[in-house]
C-alpha positions as CSV (number, residue, x, y, z in Angstrom):
1,M,-98.2,110.0,-65.7
2,A,-99.4,111.8,-68.8
3,A,-99.4,115.5,-69.4
4,M,-101.0,117.5,-72.2
5,A,-100.0,120.9,-73.4
6,R,-101.9,123.0,-75.9
7,L,-99.9,124.1,-79.0
8,G,-101.9,126.6,-80.9
9,K,-105.7,126.5,-81.6
10,D,-106.5,122.8,-82.0
11,R,-103.1,121.1,-81.4
12,Y,-102.1,119.2,-78.3
13,V,-99.0,117.3,-77.3
14,S,-99.3,114.4,-74.9
15,V,-96.2,113.4,-72.9
16,S,-96.0,110.3,-70.8
17,I,-93.2,110.2,-68.1
18,N,-92.5,106.9,-66.4
19,P,-90.5,106.8,-63.1
20,E,-87.2,106.3,-65.0
21,G,-88.0,109.3,-67.1
22,R,-88.8,111.4,-64.0
23,M,-85.2,110.8,-62.7
24,R,-83.8,111.9,-66.1
25,V,-85.9,115.1,-65.9
26,A,-84.9,115.7,-62.3
27,R,-81.2,115.3,-63.2
28,F,-81.6,117.5,-66.3
29,L,-83.2,120.2,-64.2
30,A,-80.6,120.0,-61.4
31,V,-77.7,120.3,-63.9
32,G,-79.5,123.1,-65.8
33,L,-80.1,125.0,-62.6
34,A,-76.5,124.6,-61.5
35,A,-75.3,125.9,-64.9
36,V,-77.6,128.9,-64.7
37,M,-76.3,129.7,-61.2
38,V,-72.7,129.5,-62.2
39,T,-73.2,131.6,-65.3
40,S,-75.2,134.3,-63.5
41,G,-72.8,134.5,-60.6
42,C,-75.2,133.2,-58.0
43,T,-72.7,130.9,-56.3
44,S,-71.2,131.7,-52.9
45,E,-67.8,132.2,-54.6
46,S,-68.9,135.1,-56.8
47,E,-69.0,137.7,-54.1
48,P,-66.7,137.6,-51.1
49,E,-68.3,137.9,-47.7
50,L,-67.6,141.5,-46.6
51,S,-66.3,141.9,-43.0
52,L,-65.1,145.0,-41.2
53,E,-62.0,143.1,-40.1
54,K,-60.9,142.2,-43.7
55,A,-61.7,145.7,-45.0
56,V,-59.8,147.4,-42.2
57,A,-56.7,145.1,-42.7
58,E,-56.7,146.0,-46.4
59,L,-57.1,149.7,-45.7
60,Q,-54.2,149.6,-43.2
61,K,-52.1,147.9,-45.9
62,D,-53.1,150.7,-48.3
63,T,-51.7,153.2,-45.8
64,Q,-48.4,151.3,-45.6
65,R,-48.2,151.0,-49.4
66,L,-48.7,154.7,-49.8
67,E,-46.0,155.5,-47.2
68,T,-43.5,153.1,-48.7
69,D,-44.2,153.7,-52.4
70,D,-41.1,155.1,-54.1
71,L,-43.0,158.1,-55.5
72,F,-44.7,159.1,-52.2
73,K,-41.8,158.5,-49.9
74,N,-39.9,161.3,-51.7
75,P,-40.0,164.3,-49.4
76,L,-40.9,166.6,-52.4
77,M,-44.3,164.8,-52.7
78,K,-45.1,166.0,-49.1
79,L,-47.3,162.9,-48.3
80,H,-49.3,163.6,-45.2
81,V,-51.6,161.0,-43.7
82,L,-54.3,163.1,-42.0
83,Q,-56.5,160.3,-40.7
84,R,-55.3,156.7,-40.2
85,P,-57.9,153.9,-40.3
86,D,-57.5,153.0,-36.7
87,K,-60.8,154.1,-35.2
88,D,-64.3,152.7,-35.7
89,I,-66.8,155.3,-36.8
90,P,-70.4,154.3,-36.2
91,C,-72.5,154.4,-39.3
92,G,-75.6,152.4,-38.6
93,K,-77.2,150.0,-36.1
94,E,-74.2,148.0,-34.8
95,K,-72.2,148.9,-38.0
96,F,-69.0,150.7,-38.4
97,K,-66.5,152.0,-41.0
98,R,-62.9,153.2,-41.0
99,V,-61.5,156.1,-42.9
100,L,-58.1,156.9,-44.4
101,Q,-57.4,160.5,-45.5
102,A,-54.1,161.7,-47.0
103,T,-52.7,164.5,-49.2
104,A,-49.7,164.7,-51.4
105,D,-48.3,167.3,-53.7
106,N,-47.0,167.3,-57.2
107,E,-45.5,170.7,-57.9
108,R,-46.1,172.1,-61.3
109,A,-43.1,173.0,-63.4
110,K,-42.9,176.7,-64.3
111,E,-43.1,175.9,-68.1
112,E,-46.0,173.4,-67.7
113,D,-49.5,174.6,-68.4
114,L,-52.2,173.8,-65.9
115,D,-54.2,171.4,-68.1
116,S,-51.1,169.3,-68.8
117,H,-50.1,169.3,-65.1
118,L,-53.6,168.1,-64.1
119,D,-53.5,165.4,-66.9
120,K,-50.2,164.1,-65.7
121,S,-51.1,164.2,-62.0
122,E,-54.4,162.4,-62.8
123,Q,-52.5,159.7,-64.7
124,V,-50.0,159.2,-61.9
125,M,-52.7,158.8,-59.4
126,E,-54.7,156.5,-61.6
127,N,-51.6,154.3,-62.0
128,T,-51.0,154.4,-58.2
129,L,-54.6,153.3,-57.5
130,S,-54.6,150.5,-59.9
131,Q,-51.0,149.2,-59.8
132,V,-49.7,150.0,-56.3
133,L,-52.9,149.9,-54.3
134,D,-54.9,147.3,-56.3
135,Y,-58.1,149.3,-56.8
136,E,-60.4,148.9,-59.7
137,V,-60.6,152.5,-61.1
138,E,-64.0,153.4,-62.4
139,E,-64.2,155.3,-65.6
140,D,-66.5,158.3,-65.4
141,G,-67.7,159.1,-69.0
142,T,-69.6,162.2,-67.7
143,Q,-66.5,163.9,-66.3
144,S,-64.7,166.3,-68.6
145,D,-61.3,167.7,-68.1
146,A,-61.7,170.9,-66.1
147,L,-59.1,173.3,-64.8
148,E,-60.9,173.3,-61.4
149,G,-59.7,169.7,-60.9
150,R,-60.3,166.0,-61.7
151,F,-61.8,163.2,-59.7
152,L,-61.0,159.5,-59.5
153,L,-63.0,156.7,-57.9
154,G,-61.5,153.3,-57.1
155,R,-63.1,150.3,-55.4
156,K,-61.9,147.1,-53.9
157,K,-64.1,144.0,-53.6
158,V,-63.3,143.7,-49.8
159,G,-65.6,146.8,-49.3
160,I,-63.4,149.9,-49.7
161,M,-64.0,152.9,-51.8
162,M,-61.3,155.5,-52.6
163,N,-62.0,159.0,-53.8
164,V,-59.2,161.2,-55.1
165,Q,-59.4,164.8,-56.0
166,V,-56.7,166.1,-58.3
167,M,-56.5,169.8,-57.7
168,P,-54.6,172.6,-59.5
169,E,-53.3,174.1,-56.1
170,A,-51.3,172.4,-53.4
171,P,-51.8,169.7,-52.2
172,T,-52.4,168.2,-55.7
173,W,-53.8,164.9,-54.5
174,R,-56.5,164.6,-51.8
175,L,-57.3,161.0,-51.0
176,R,-60.2,159.7,-48.9
177,A,-60.7,156.0,-48.6
178,E,-63.3,154.4,-46.4
179,T,-64.7,151.0,-45.8
180,D,-68.3,150.2,-46.4
181,C,-70.6,150.3,-43.4
182,L,-70.0,146.8,-41.9
183,S,-70.7,144.7,-38.8
184,R,-67.8,143.9,-36.6
């Protein structure tokens, strides 16, 4: 089989591929395609399959982790779980989500200024999200330090998003985690 390709104004290249050469080309293309899929993340291993069951199990573990964490089990932190992730909430055609809501307080010392208190409280919660609860905390370059409060966003690959408001008044931390809208 002969093929011709035009290279510029008056130049052509003629390529002849015999059956043995076709196999080499086919193998080369198969290997090349596999390499492209692996490097671009198009394999089935790159993204876990999201399921409500897995996300709910992880959200329930997060509730337990919060309640048993050394910092939050201290009565002075006043951890209150307002909504446990134990009820399906419809959010689409045959899809559901679960929600966890909690608050906790970090009283400000009398000699501590408000900005320092918010900075410290934000750092504590950022560490809690990433180290205790295993969330990937997203950096928000558009957010500036404000005396009205700070906001944190964390995500888990199983399909959970956690929003935390760090507020100047009690309760200092207001957490809301919810699963993605998923099929049962």
